[in-house]
Backbone as JSON, one array per atom type, in Angstrom:
{
  "sequence": "MSPSDSVENRIATVLDSLSQKQTRLARFVLDSKYFMSFASASQAGEKTRTSAATVVRFAQTLGYQGYSELQAAIRAELPSYLTAAERIQARLSTDPPSDNTPQQVFHTDIRNIERSANNLESSKLEAAMQEILQADDILVIGSGLSAAPALYLAHSLKVMGFDCRVVINGGLSLAAELAHLSPGKLIIAIDLWRYVRSTVAAVSAAQDAGVHTIAITDSIVSPLANLADYAFEVATDGVAHSLSVTAATSLINVFVAVLSQKVPEQTMEALRRVDAAYRANDLLIME",
  "N": [[81.77, 88.55, 94.22], [81.72, 90.6, 97.13], [80.28, 93.87, 97.35], [81.49, 95.34, 99.32], [84.04, 94.44, 99.55], [87.55, 94.99, 99.77], [89.96, 96.53, 97.53], [92.34, 95.1, 97.56], [91.5, 92.6, 98.59], [89.8, 91.77, 96.54], [91.63, 91.48, 94.45], [93.23, 89.44, 95.5], [91.38, 87.36, 95.49], [90.98, 86.74, 92.78], [93.47, 86.22, 91.86], [94.82, 83.82, 91.06], [93.71, 83.28, 88.61], [94.49, 85.21, 86.84], [96.01, 86.62, 83.91], [99.44, 86.86, 82.7], [100.0, 89.55, 82.06], [97.89, 90.83, 83.41], [98.49, 90.1, 86.03], [100.89, 91.52, 86.39], [99.81, 94.07, 86.21], [98.11, 94.01, 88.44], [99.96, 93.93, 90.55], [101.1, 96.42, 90.2], [98.94, 98.11, 90.73], [98.55, 97.63, 93.46], [101.0, 98.47, 94.48], [101.12, 101.13, 93.78], [99.04, 102.94, 94.6], [98.36, 105.66, 94.99], [99.15, 106.83, 92.6], [97.5, 105.42, 90.8], [95.08, 106.37, 91.58], [94.66, 108.82, 90.39], [95.56, 108.67, 87.78], [95.03, 108.24, 84.24], [93.41, 105.6, 82.34], [94.96, 105.04, 80.14], [97.47, 106.06, 80.92], [97.99, 104.37, 83.08], [98.14, 101.96, 81.7], [100.4, 102.44, 80.14], [102.38, 102.64, 82.1], [102.47, 100.02, 83.01], [103.13, 98.51, 80.87], [101.06, 97.55, 79.34], [97.87, 98.07, 78.16], [95.29, 100.58, 77.68], [92.86, 99.32, 77.32], [93.34, 96.83, 78.48], [93.62, 97.6, 81.13], [91.03, 98.5, 81.72], [89.57, 96.13, 81.35], [90.73, 94.63, 83.36], [89.81, 95.98, 85.66], [87.11, 95.33, 85.45], [87.28, 92.58, 85.76], [87.8, 92.48, 88.44], [85.36, 92.99, 89.42], [84.29, 95.5, 89.19], [82.41, 98.06, 87.47], [83.81, 99.53, 85.66], [86.91, 101.28, 84.88], [86.84, 103.76, 86.18], [85.28, 103.25, 88.42], [86.89, 101.48, 89.8], [88.99, 103.26, 90.41], [87.6, 104.98, 92.13], [87.14, 103.26, 94.27], [89.75, 102.81, 95.11], [90.5, 105.39, 95.94], [88.76, 105.73, 98.08], [89.88, 104.1, 99.95], [92.24, 105.26, 100.64], [93.98, 107.07, 103.08], [93.53, 110.5, 103.87], [93.25, 111.33, 101.17], [93.13, 113.46, 99.15], [95.11, 115.34, 99.88], [97.41, 113.74, 99.87], [97.46, 112.82, 97.21], [97.77, 115.2, 95.84], [100.34, 115.85, 96.71], [101.8, 113.81, 95.52], [101.35, 114.34, 92.8], [102.57, 116.85, 92.57], [105.18, 116.13, 93.11], [105.76, 114.37, 91.03], [105.71, 116.11, 88.92], [108.02, 117.49, 89.23], [110.18, 115.89, 88.74], [113.63, 114.91, 88.55], [115.87, 115.84, 85.85], [116.17, 113.56, 83.05], [118.78, 113.03, 82.35], [120.22, 113.3, 84.61], [121.48, 111.23, 86.45], [122.36, 110.6, 89.19], [120.58, 112.21, 90.77], [118.15, 111.14, 89.95], [118.31, 108.57, 91.04], [118.45, 109.08, 93.84], [116.0, 110.39, 94.13], [114.17, 108.4, 93.41], [114.63, 106.48, 95.41], [113.82, 107.92, 97.67], [111.09, 108.14, 97.16], [110.45, 105.44, 97.26], [110.86, 104.87, 99.99], [108.92, 106.55, 101.12], [106.55, 105.44, 100.09], [106.68, 102.9, 101.24], [106.58, 103.54, 103.94], [103.98, 104.54, 104.07], [102.6, 102.19, 103.66], [102.97, 100.75, 105.96], [101.59, 99.09, 108.7], [100.71, 99.86, 111.93], [99.67, 98.14, 113.9], [100.25, 95.59, 112.91], [103.02, 95.75, 112.86], [103.59, 95.96, 115.61], [102.67, 93.46, 116.54], [104.39, 91.73, 115.15], [106.87, 92.47, 116.2], [106.57, 91.61, 118.8], [106.61, 88.87, 118.36], [109.3, 88.52, 117.7], [110.5, 89.23, 120.11], [109.61, 87.2, 121.77], [110.63, 84.88, 120.71], [112.58, 81.88, 120.84], [114.81, 81.33, 119.29], [116.07, 82.78, 116.25], [115.82, 82.65, 112.74], [117.07, 84.1, 109.9], [116.36, 84.48, 106.51], [117.48, 84.95, 103.21], [118.17, 85.37, 99.81], [120.23, 86.09, 96.89], [119.27, 89.16, 95.57], [118.09, 89.78, 97.98], [119.88, 89.07, 99.92], [121.68, 90.94, 101.08], [120.05, 92.78, 102.74], [119.14, 90.76, 104.46], [121.48, 89.86, 105.78], [122.13, 92.22, 107.09], [119.92, 92.58, 108.82], [120.1, 90.24, 110.41], [122.63, 90.59, 111.61], [122.14, 92.96, 113.07], [120.16, 92.13, 114.89], [121.59, 90.18, 116.29], [123.69, 91.63, 117.56], [122.14, 92.99, 119.31], [121.53, 91.18, 121.19], [119.88, 89.04, 120.6], [119.25, 85.61, 119.85], [120.29, 84.72, 116.93], [120.52, 83.64, 113.55], [121.71, 83.49, 110.12], [120.87, 82.56, 106.79], [121.96, 82.67, 103.56], [122.36, 81.41, 101.18], [120.78, 79.22, 100.67], [120.31, 75.8, 99.83], [122.31, 73.18, 101.31], [122.83, 74.31, 103.83], [120.48, 75.7, 104.49], [118.67, 73.57, 104.42], [119.59, 72.05, 106.58], [118.98, 73.74, 108.7], [116.18, 73.82, 108.52], [115.57, 71.26, 109.19], [115.41, 71.23, 111.87], [113.16, 72.53, 112.79], [110.93, 73.87, 115.14], [108.33, 74.68, 117.5], [108.65, 77.89, 118.92], [110.86, 78.69, 117.59], [111.6, 81.28, 115.24], [111.09, 82.4, 111.97], [112.38, 84.75, 109.76], [111.87, 85.92, 106.66], [113.21, 87.27, 103.71], [112.37, 88.36, 100.59], [112.56, 89.46, 97.41], [111.35, 90.71, 94.33], [112.42, 88.69, 91.84], [111.4, 85.87, 92.87], [112.8, 83.58, 95.19], [112.88, 80.14, 95.08], [113.67, 78.39, 97.18], [113.49, 79.99, 99.45], [110.76, 80.58, 99.64], [109.81, 77.96, 99.93], [110.93, 77.35, 102.4], [109.51, 79.0, 104.18], [106.99, 77.94, 103.83], [107.43, 75.35, 104.84], [107.96, 76.01, 107.47], [105.49, 77.0, 108.32], [103.99, 74.63, 108.17], [105.15, 73.27, 110.24], [104.32, 74.62, 112.43], [105.73, 76.88, 113.08], [106.24, 80.3, 113.6], [106.23, 83.02, 111.24], [107.78, 85.82, 109.65], [107.67, 88.08, 106.99], [109.46, 90.03, 104.63], [108.74, 91.62, 101.78], [108.01, 92.54, 98.33], [105.45, 92.93, 97.44], [101.96, 92.48, 98.06], [100.94, 90.42, 96.68], [102.95, 88.67, 96.29], [104.68, 85.46, 96.51], [105.44, 85.0, 99.22], [103.8, 86.66, 100.69], [101.25, 85.61, 101.11], [101.82, 83.41, 102.61], [103.23, 83.95, 105.01], [102.95, 84.75, 108.53], [103.1, 87.41, 109.23], [103.38, 89.86, 106.95], [105.36, 92.26, 105.4], [105.34, 94.97, 103.23], [107.53, 96.43, 100.91], [108.64, 99.1, 98.82], [110.41, 98.84, 95.74], [111.38, 100.14, 93.5], [113.73, 100.89, 90.95], [116.47, 102.62, 89.3], [118.54, 101.71, 87.73], [119.61, 98.56, 86.23], [118.98, 96.83, 88.26], [116.81, 96.35, 91.12], [115.91, 98.43, 93.96], [117.04, 98.2, 97.31], [116.74, 99.96, 99.32], [114.42, 100.85, 100.72], [113.74, 98.48, 102.01], [115.89, 98.24, 103.74], [115.41, 100.49, 105.3], [113.03, 99.71, 106.54], [114.01, 97.6, 108.1], [115.59, 99.1, 109.81], [113.53, 100.33, 111.2], [112.46, 98.11, 112.56], [114.68, 97.52, 114.24], [114.89, 99.87, 115.76], [112.41, 99.96, 117.11], [112.51, 97.57, 118.57], [114.76, 98.01, 120.19], [113.82, 99.99, 121.83], [111.91, 98.62, 123.23], [113.28, 96.71, 124.69], [115.43, 98.01, 126.28], [117.45, 97.63, 128.26], [118.46, 95.04, 127.78], [119.43, 95.5, 125.21], [121.45, 97.46, 125.6], [123.21, 96.11, 127.31], [123.97, 93.96, 125.69], [125.23, 95.35, 123.61], [127.38, 96.43, 124.99], [128.81, 94.09, 125.57], [129.46, 93.19, 123.02], [131.05, 95.31, 122.14], [133.15, 95.12, 123.98], [134.2, 92.64, 123.22], [135.09, 93.24, 120.65], [137.14, 95.03, 121.28], [138.82, 93.45, 122.91], [139.8, 91.64, 121.11], [141.17, 93.23, 119.44], [139.98, 94.38, 117.11], [139.21, 96.77, 116.02], [140.09, 99.56, 114.08], [139.83, 102.28, 114.44], [138.83, 104.02, 117.33]],
  "CA": [[82.45, 89.36, 95.22], [80.86, 91.54, 97.85], [80.59, 95.27, 97.05], [82.29, 95.91, 100.41], [85.4, 93.9, 99.51], [88.59, 95.94, 99.43], [90.66, 96.27, 96.27], [93.31, 94.03, 97.82], [90.78, 91.33, 98.71], [89.31, 91.4, 95.21], [92.78, 90.99, 93.68], [93.63, 88.14, 96.06], [90.37, 86.37, 95.12], [91.08, 86.35, 91.37], [94.89, 86.21, 91.5], [95.23, 82.59, 90.38], [93.14, 83.22, 87.26], [94.94, 86.35, 86.04], [97.07, 86.42, 82.92], [100.71, 87.47, 83.09], [99.84, 91.01, 81.99], [97.0, 91.25, 84.49], [99.22, 89.96, 87.29], [101.77, 92.68, 86.46], [98.95, 95.22, 86.49], [97.65, 93.87, 89.83], [101.05, 94.34, 91.43], [101.27, 97.87, 90.09], [97.81, 98.74, 91.44], [98.79, 97.53, 94.91], [102.21, 99.21, 94.83], [101.06, 102.54, 93.36], [97.64, 103.33, 94.72], [98.19, 107.08, 94.8], [99.24, 107.08, 91.16], [96.31, 104.87, 90.16], [93.89, 107.12, 91.98], [94.42, 109.98, 89.52], [96.06, 108.42, 86.43], [94.06, 107.73, 83.28], [93.62, 104.2, 81.98], [96.09, 105.02, 79.2], [98.7, 106.24, 81.7], [98.21, 103.14, 83.83], [98.59, 100.97, 80.74], [101.78, 102.75, 79.75], [103.26, 102.31, 83.23], [102.53, 98.58, 83.22], [103.44, 97.9, 79.57], [99.86, 96.87, 78.84], [97.09, 99.01, 77.34], [94.12, 101.12, 78.37], [91.81, 98.29, 77.27], [93.68, 95.82, 79.49], [93.33, 98.19, 82.43], [89.57, 98.5, 81.9], [89.14, 94.73, 81.53], [91.19, 94.22, 84.69], [88.85, 96.53, 86.63], [85.89, 94.54, 85.35], [87.59, 91.27, 86.35], [87.7, 92.65, 89.89], [83.95, 93.18, 89.8], [83.88, 96.9, 89.02], [81.8, 98.29, 86.17], [84.82, 100.09, 84.78], [88.11, 101.79, 85.52], [86.52, 104.88, 87.09], [84.77, 102.69, 89.67], [88.08, 100.99, 90.49], [89.66, 104.43, 90.97], [86.82, 105.47, 93.27], [87.38, 102.34, 95.38], [91.11, 103.07, 95.6], [90.47, 106.67, 96.66], [88.04, 105.56, 99.35], [90.73, 103.37, 100.9], [93.45, 106.01, 100.94], [93.83, 108.13, 104.09], [93.88, 111.87, 103.44], [93.49, 111.14, 99.75], [93.39, 114.65, 98.34], [96.42, 115.9, 100.22], [98.46, 112.82, 99.41], [97.49, 112.82, 95.75], [98.36, 116.47, 95.42], [101.78, 115.77, 96.94], [102.37, 112.93, 94.51], [101.32, 115.04, 91.53], [103.59, 117.88, 92.6], [106.49, 115.49, 93.07], [105.96, 113.84, 89.69], [105.93, 117.23, 88.0], [109.34, 118.06, 89.47], [111.19, 114.84, 88.64], [114.91, 115.4, 88.05], [116.08, 115.58, 84.42], [116.52, 112.18, 82.77], [120.22, 112.87, 82.19], [120.85, 113.5, 85.92], [121.3, 109.9, 87.06], [122.4, 110.59, 90.66], [119.35, 112.75, 91.34], [117.09, 110.17, 89.69], [118.43, 107.48, 92.01], [118.03, 109.59, 95.15], [114.57, 110.71, 94.06], [113.44, 107.13, 93.4], [114.73, 105.87, 96.74], [112.98, 108.7, 98.58], [109.7, 107.73, 96.92], [110.3, 104.07, 97.77], [110.72, 104.94, 101.44], [107.62, 107.15, 101.43], [105.5, 104.45, 99.81], [106.77, 101.83, 102.23], [106.09, 104.09, 105.2], [102.52, 104.61, 103.98], [102.05, 100.83, 103.71], [103.25, 100.1, 107.24], [100.48, 99.06, 109.64], [101.28, 99.87, 113.28], [99.24, 96.95, 114.67], [101.03, 94.45, 112.4], [104.4, 95.94, 113.32], [103.63, 95.64, 117.03], [102.53, 92.01, 116.7], [105.6, 91.08, 114.65], [107.96, 92.72, 117.14], [106.35, 90.71, 119.94], [107.09, 87.55, 117.94], [110.77, 88.52, 117.81], [110.85, 89.28, 121.53], [109.24, 85.95, 122.42], [111.24, 83.73, 120.04], [113.76, 81.27, 121.46], [115.89, 81.63, 118.36], [115.57, 83.42, 115.03], [116.54, 82.37, 111.51], [116.8, 85.05, 108.83], [116.64, 83.87, 105.2], [117.41, 85.85, 102.07], [119.16, 85.02, 98.8], [120.3, 86.99, 95.76], [119.06, 90.57, 95.9], [117.64, 89.88, 99.37], [120.92, 88.63, 100.85], [122.25, 92.07, 101.82], [119.21, 93.14, 103.89], [119.08, 89.64, 105.41], [122.69, 89.93, 106.59], [122.04, 93.41, 107.94], [118.95, 92.32, 109.88], [120.62, 89.23, 111.33], [123.7, 91.21, 112.39], [121.54, 93.92, 113.99], [119.51, 91.38, 115.97], [122.61, 89.48, 117.09], [124.39, 92.56, 118.44], [121.18, 93.43, 120.32], [121.37, 90.13, 122.18], [118.95, 87.98, 120.18], [119.85, 84.41, 119.29], [119.9, 84.87, 115.53], [121.42, 83.15, 112.51], [121.26, 83.88, 108.79], [121.22, 81.71, 105.66], [121.8, 83.48, 102.34], [122.66, 80.63, 99.99], [119.9, 78.07, 100.54], [121.05, 74.56, 99.75], [122.48, 72.32, 102.47], [122.74, 75.08, 105.08], [119.07, 75.94, 104.78], [118.04, 72.28, 104.71], [119.97, 71.67, 107.95], [118.2, 74.58, 109.62], [114.77, 73.43, 108.46], [115.43, 69.94, 109.82], [115.25, 71.41, 113.32], [112.05, 73.44, 113.06], [110.11, 73.52, 116.3], [107.69, 75.85, 118.09], [109.61, 78.7, 119.67], [111.73, 79.28, 116.58], [110.96, 82.28, 114.38], [111.76, 82.61, 110.68], [112.17, 86.02, 109.07], [112.28, 85.7, 105.27], [113.23, 88.45, 102.85], [112.32, 87.87, 99.21], [112.17, 90.59, 96.57], [111.37, 90.68, 92.87], [112.42, 87.34, 91.27], [111.3, 85.16, 94.14], [113.66, 82.41, 95.28], [112.07, 78.97, 95.42], [114.04, 77.82, 98.47], [112.99, 80.87, 100.51], [109.31, 80.34, 99.73], [109.63, 76.61, 100.46], [111.29, 77.38, 103.81], [108.4, 79.59, 104.92], [105.91, 76.95, 103.78], [107.78, 74.29, 105.78], [107.81, 76.55, 108.82], [104.06, 77.03, 108.62], [103.55, 73.26, 108.4], [105.7, 72.84, 111.53], [103.79, 75.47, 113.49], [106.71, 77.93, 113.39], [105.77, 81.59, 113.13], [107.05, 83.6, 110.18], [107.68, 87.22, 109.27], [108.21, 88.25, 105.64], [109.65, 91.34, 104.01], [108.63, 91.36, 100.36], [107.73, 93.76, 97.57], [104.06, 93.01, 97.0], [101.06, 91.6, 98.81], [100.61, 89.26, 95.87], [104.14, 87.84, 96.15], [104.45, 84.15, 97.13], [105.59, 85.03, 100.67], [102.78, 87.48, 101.36], [100.12, 84.78, 101.51], [102.28, 82.33, 103.47], [103.77, 84.4, 106.29], [102.01, 85.27, 109.53], [103.17, 88.87, 109.15], [104.08, 90.23, 105.72], [105.59, 93.7, 105.26], [105.57, 95.31, 101.84], [108.42, 97.56, 100.67], [108.77, 99.48, 97.41], [111.76, 98.5, 95.28], [111.67, 100.73, 92.2], [115.13, 101.24, 90.74], [116.8, 103.35, 88.08], [119.43, 100.89, 86.94], [119.08, 97.25, 85.86], [118.53, 96.14, 89.45], [115.88, 97.07, 91.96], [116.51, 99.09, 95.11], [116.72, 97.62, 98.62], [116.81, 101.05, 100.29], [113.24, 100.85, 101.58], [113.84, 97.3, 102.86], [116.83, 98.59, 104.8], [114.72, 101.42, 106.21], [112.1, 98.93, 107.37], [114.82, 96.91, 109.1], [115.93, 100.12, 110.81], [112.34, 100.48, 112.04], [112.45, 96.94, 113.45], [115.74, 97.66, 115.23], [114.57, 100.98, 116.65], [111.28, 99.57, 117.97], [112.97, 96.53, 119.5], [115.68, 98.59, 121.18], [113.0, 100.75, 122.78], [111.15, 97.68, 124.04], [114.2, 96.01, 125.61], [116.62, 98.86, 126.31], [118.51, 97.09, 129.1], [119.06, 93.94, 127.02], [120.18, 96.07, 124.08], [122.66, 98.13, 126.07], [124.13, 95.1, 127.83], [124.51, 93.23, 124.54], [126.16, 96.22, 122.89], [128.61, 96.51, 125.8], [129.55, 92.85, 125.41], [130.02, 93.18, 121.67], [132.14, 96.29, 122.1], [134.27, 94.55, 124.74], [134.79, 91.58, 122.39], [135.85, 93.91, 119.58], [138.37, 95.6, 121.85], [139.68, 92.37, 123.4], [140.41, 90.98, 119.96], [141.86, 94.26, 118.66], [139.35, 94.36, 115.8], [138.86, 98.12, 115.57], [141.21, 100.43, 113.69], [139.58, 103.58, 115.09], [137.89, 103.95, 118.46]],
  "C": [[81.48, 90.31, 95.88], [81.26, 92.97, 97.49], [81.49, 95.91, 98.11], [83.72, 95.4, 100.42], [86.4, 94.99, 99.13], [89.22, 95.58, 98.09], [91.63, 95.1, 96.45], [92.62, 92.67, 97.9], [90.27, 90.85, 97.36], [90.46, 90.83, 94.36], [93.2, 89.62, 94.18], [92.67, 87.04, 95.62], [90.57, 85.85, 93.7], [92.52, 86.11, 90.92], [95.28, 85.0, 90.68], [94.73, 82.52, 88.94], [93.63, 84.33, 86.34], [96.01, 85.94, 85.04], [98.35, 87.09, 83.41], [100.62, 88.99, 83.08], [98.97, 91.52, 83.13], [97.67, 91.14, 85.85], [100.19, 91.13, 87.47], [100.98, 93.94, 86.79], [98.46, 95.19, 87.94], [98.72, 94.33, 90.8], [101.24, 95.85, 91.39], [100.16, 98.61, 90.83], [98.08, 98.75, 92.95], [100.0, 98.36, 95.34], [102.06, 100.71, 94.64], [99.64, 103.08, 93.44], [97.43, 104.83, 94.51], [98.25, 107.44, 93.32], [97.95, 106.61, 90.47], [95.07, 105.69, 90.47], [93.63, 108.34, 91.11], [94.87, 109.77, 88.08], [94.92, 107.93, 85.53], [94.36, 106.26, 82.99], [94.8, 104.07, 81.02], [97.41, 105.16, 79.94], [99.02, 104.99, 82.5], [98.7, 102.03, 82.91], [100.02, 101.19, 80.32], [102.76, 102.36, 80.85], [103.46, 100.81, 83.38], [102.82, 97.8, 81.94], [102.27, 97.03, 79.09], [99.12, 97.85, 77.92], [95.92, 99.51, 78.16], [93.0, 100.07, 78.41], [92.07, 97.2, 78.31], [93.36, 96.32, 80.89], [91.83, 98.16, 82.71], [89.07, 97.08, 82.14], [89.56, 94.21, 82.9], [90.23, 94.73, 85.76], [87.56, 95.73, 86.63], [86.09, 93.14, 85.92], [87.48, 91.33, 87.87], [86.28, 92.9, 90.37], [83.47, 94.61, 89.72], [83.29, 97.08, 87.62], [82.81, 98.82, 85.17], [85.97, 100.65, 85.57], [87.8, 102.91, 86.51], [86.0, 104.37, 88.42], [85.92, 102.08, 90.49], [88.83, 102.16, 91.13], [88.93, 104.95, 92.2], [87.04, 104.57, 94.49], [88.77, 102.56, 95.97], [91.13, 104.35, 96.43], [89.82, 106.52, 98.03], [88.9, 104.87, 100.4], [91.96, 104.15, 101.32], [93.19, 107.06, 102.0], [94.28, 109.46, 103.53], [94.16, 111.88, 101.94], [93.9, 112.41, 99.02], [94.77, 115.22, 98.61], [97.54, 115.03, 99.68], [98.58, 112.85, 97.9], [98.1, 114.11, 95.22], [99.87, 116.46, 95.6], [102.45, 114.93, 95.87], [102.43, 113.65, 93.16], [102.4, 116.11, 91.47], [104.98, 117.27, 92.46], [106.78, 114.94, 91.67], [106.26, 114.94, 88.69], [107.31, 117.85, 88.17], [110.41, 116.97, 89.48], [112.49, 115.42, 88.1], [115.05, 115.09, 86.57], [116.56, 114.15, 84.19], [118.01, 111.95, 82.62], [120.97, 113.08, 83.51], [120.66, 112.21, 86.72], [121.39, 109.92, 88.58], [121.12, 111.11, 91.29], [118.17, 111.82, 91.09], [117.11, 109.05, 90.73], [117.96, 107.93, 93.39], [116.52, 109.82, 95.17], [113.74, 109.43, 94.14], [113.48, 106.46, 94.76], [113.88, 106.61, 97.77], [111.51, 108.3, 98.41], [109.47, 106.3, 97.41], [110.08, 104.06, 99.28], [109.36, 105.52, 101.83], [106.49, 106.15, 101.2], [105.5, 103.34, 100.84], [106.27, 102.3, 103.59], [104.56, 104.17, 105.2], [101.88, 103.23, 104.08], [102.16, 100.17, 105.09], [102.07, 100.23, 108.2], [101.04, 98.92, 111.06], [100.9, 98.62, 114.07], [100.01, 95.71, 114.22], [102.47, 94.53, 112.87], [104.53, 95.54, 114.78], [103.57, 94.14, 117.25], [103.8, 91.29, 116.25], [106.77, 91.28, 115.61], [107.81, 91.85, 118.39], [106.8, 89.3, 119.6], [108.61, 87.46, 118.08], [111.18, 88.47, 119.27], [110.61, 87.94, 122.22], [109.95, 84.72, 121.84], [112.44, 83.21, 120.82], [114.99, 81.46, 120.59], [115.29, 82.06, 117.03], [116.46, 83.01, 113.86], [116.11, 83.37, 110.45], [117.24, 84.42, 107.52], [116.52, 84.93, 104.11], [118.52, 85.53, 101.08], [119.14, 86.06, 97.68], [120.19, 88.44, 96.19], [118.7, 90.77, 97.36], [118.72, 89.52, 100.38], [121.46, 89.78, 101.7], [121.36, 92.52, 102.97], [119.08, 92.02, 104.91], [120.29, 89.65, 106.33], [122.62, 91.1, 107.56], [121.08, 93.19, 109.1], [119.5, 91.33, 110.89], [121.73, 89.81, 112.2], [123.13, 92.16, 113.44], [120.88, 93.22, 115.17], [120.53, 90.72, 116.88], [123.31, 90.44, 118.04], [123.46, 93.17, 119.49], [120.89, 92.34, 121.35], [120.39, 89.03, 121.82], [119.74, 86.81, 119.61], [119.42, 84.31, 117.84], [120.98, 84.32, 114.61], [120.86, 83.57, 111.16], [121.72, 82.84, 107.78], [120.95, 82.5, 104.39], [122.03, 82.69, 101.06], [121.74, 79.42, 99.79], [120.67, 76.77, 100.64], [121.13, 73.79, 101.06], [122.33, 73.08, 103.79], [121.3, 75.33, 105.47], [118.36, 74.64, 105.13], [118.35, 71.84, 106.14], [119.18, 72.47, 108.98], [116.74, 74.12, 109.67], [114.53, 72.06, 109.09], [115.17, 70.05, 111.31], [114.16, 72.44, 113.64], [111.25, 72.94, 114.26], [109.46, 74.79, 116.84], [108.68, 76.6, 118.99], [110.64, 79.33, 118.76], [110.93, 80.3, 115.79], [111.77, 82.39, 113.09], [111.38, 83.98, 110.14], [112.73, 85.86, 107.67], [112.19, 87.01, 104.49], [113.32, 87.96, 101.42], [111.74, 88.96, 98.32], [112.3, 90.24, 95.1], [111.32, 89.26, 92.33], [112.53, 86.35, 92.43], [112.07, 83.83, 94.11], [112.85, 81.22, 95.81], [112.38, 78.44, 96.82], [113.53, 78.67, 99.64], [111.5, 80.65, 100.73], [109.05, 78.96, 100.35], [109.94, 76.56, 101.96], [110.15, 77.94, 104.66], [107.22, 78.62, 104.94], [106.17, 75.81, 104.78], [107.62, 74.75, 107.22], [106.35, 76.59, 109.23], [103.54, 75.63, 108.93], [104.01, 72.75, 109.78], [105.2, 73.68, 112.7], [104.75, 76.55, 113.93], [106.22, 79.25, 112.8], [106.77, 82.22, 112.16], [106.74, 85.06, 109.96], [108.31, 87.35, 107.89], [108.38, 89.73, 105.32], [109.69, 91.08, 102.51], [108.17, 92.62, 99.65], [106.3, 93.87, 97.07], [103.2, 92.08, 97.83], [100.61, 90.42, 97.98], [101.86, 88.42, 95.57], [103.9, 86.5, 96.84], [104.53, 84.17, 98.65], [104.41, 85.7, 101.37], [101.62, 86.63, 101.87], [100.51, 83.67, 102.47], [102.59, 82.8, 104.89], [102.67, 84.87, 107.24], [101.94, 86.79, 109.48], [104.01, 89.22, 107.93], [104.16, 91.76, 105.61], [106.01, 94.0, 103.82], [106.48, 96.54, 101.73], [108.5, 97.83, 99.17], [110.22, 99.3, 96.98], [112.09, 99.09, 93.91], [113.14, 101.13, 92.1], [115.33, 101.97, 89.43], [117.66, 102.49, 87.17], [118.78, 99.55, 86.61], [118.49, 96.51, 87.06], [117.5, 96.98, 90.2], [116.62, 97.66, 93.16], [116.08, 98.4, 96.4], [116.75, 98.69, 99.71], [115.64, 101.02, 101.25], [113.24, 99.63, 102.5], [114.78, 97.56, 104.02], [116.2, 99.54, 105.8], [113.74, 100.7, 107.11], [112.85, 98.16, 108.44], [115.25, 97.89, 110.19], [114.75, 100.39, 111.74], [112.27, 99.33, 113.04], [113.45, 97.14, 114.59], [115.4, 98.75, 116.23], [113.45, 100.61, 117.62], [111.73, 98.55, 119.01], [113.88, 97.11, 120.58], [114.94, 99.41, 122.22], [112.22, 99.82, 123.71], [112.02, 96.95, 125.06], [115.5, 96.82, 125.73], [117.77, 98.29, 127.14], [119.23, 95.94, 128.39], [119.93, 94.5, 125.91], [121.49, 96.67, 124.54], [123.68, 97.12, 126.58], [124.77, 94.31, 126.69], [125.52, 94.07, 123.78], [127.47, 96.38, 123.66], [129.46, 95.27, 125.6], [130.2, 92.77, 124.03], [131.21, 94.13, 121.58], [133.37, 95.76, 122.83], [134.97, 93.46, 123.94], [135.61, 92.17, 121.26], [137.2, 94.4, 120.11], [139.34, 94.5, 122.29], [140.42, 91.68, 122.26], [141.08, 91.97, 119.0], [141.31, 94.32, 117.22], [139.09, 95.74, 115.21], [140.12, 98.93, 115.23], [141.08, 101.77, 114.39], [138.56, 103.39, 116.18], [136.8, 105.0, 118.3]]
}
């Protein structure tokens, strides 16, 4: 590896050879760079259910002499490192009590949104939004935990005047959609945590057919991240048994806001038509 390679590039290079524990550690490093930049090897091991020795060996696998050199590389890549790290440390020191579940949930979701906002690249966002604007039709895919944000995104695009459909169950419906892949179509896939085979296969099929793809996922080392033309990473830490889709929903809100600003006339006209349809069919209880 070249000394100039980023941490992300080094992880991507060795990803296929990592053990299960190392892969879990790799995802944590990418998701929690601010934490890793000041945490000890023991703290990092505790967070990832590994050990300090595993953390050190992982750093060496990436081509660093040791954990401190990995930390230095992470710090060098973080904008405004000192200020951000100080904010994180202050926030961690004021976590809500463990017996205050509502505050824990709100606190975790706030951190998820902050981390996702820090990961968002403006140039990638701009390019992805242009893909949506230029697409002849859009297919949104998301199953299981990802179904709710997929439905929300598809509904938002449809009421803004985009030709958009959604598939949340895979199977025959998804197969029928994939049978008609052609340039001009756009696939937006959402896949979080326990990745769904059919969603990943759909993005792979789209790439083979020359169809552009946008992914919303929870790690740059997820299966979708390496397949999609534009992959957006959202944090999904949760307090309960399930993960949180709050940050994914916030990212969708970003998509909607940016698009509505780019095509305001189309958006307003589409919203008027939708509102008129609601009224004509007496669908609203309250005006």
